C-alpha positions, 0 to 999 in steps of 0.5 A: 048198923054202923061198918064204917068211919071217915074221918076228916084229917086236918082239924080231926085227926090233928089240932087243925091250921087255919089256911090263913097261915099260909095267906100271913107267911106269905105276906110275911115273905115277899113284905105285902099287905096280908090282903093281897095275899090272902086274895091270890091265895083265895084265887088258886085255893079251888084248883090247888086243893083239886089238884089240877093246878099244880105248885109251880103254876101257882107261883107262876100265877103269884109271881105275875101279881107281885111284879118281881120274881120270888125266891125259893125262901120267899115260897116257904108258906106251906105246912110242916110236919109239927103242924099236921102230925096226929093227935096220939089219942086220935090215932089210939082211937082210929087202932081201936075202931079197926081192932073192933072191924071197922073200916077206916079212912081219911076223907080230906080236902088238902094240898098237894105238897101238904099231903107229900108231907102227911104220907113221908112221916105216915100221917094215914099209915093207920087208917084203911086208906085215903080220900083225898081231893087233889087225887079224886080231882073234888073237894068237900062239900062237893058230892063226887068225893064223897062218892069216891069214899063210898066207893072205897066201902063198896058193899057199905052202905052211906047210912052204915058210915060215920063221917066225922068233920070240923066243918058244919058245910061238910056235915051237912053235904055227908048227910045230904047223902045219906051218911051219919055224921059227927061235928067236931068241936073238939077231939075229946068230944068226938071221942065221946060221942063215937063211944056212946053211938058205938054203946047205943048200937051194941046195946040195941043189938043185945035187945 
């Protein structure tokens, strides 16, 4: 029986942003080739997602590669709220699931600077909790971040949880741990898939 849902944030609750946007902004701000900016960001990406590297350390590393001081305006590369704002239909779905008695959480890979923007604007407010890579020190598809989310669900078993993500590697990782999953190609389809699953569960319970 389904008892809980775990939603990825970017690309599931939101329309989604491409991480290359950050590299593109860095390329424009510093006047360096996109290939160089992408390589620099790729090198710091894992540590920043896990929260093991602070933003000032990132800029220190990039500045060293750039070879010149980087101004505050040049550091304006991170996502802003209009790129991170939830899709209303998805928030409506979350609230509907909670009203029906399901526990609903966020399980997201996110930078600390991005999470600050999301939290400042109430992006996680509709959920019961949020487990994020920068807080727990692990990132999807690593098993430990899924275990961290399952601990928040206490006595609920993995097979009683539906996990939604727009990255196949994360969906596969969740399934290996016993969670049910939905690959989100688009939000409309995800909403339909959830309704179908819950309707099938209700029908089975009535037999």
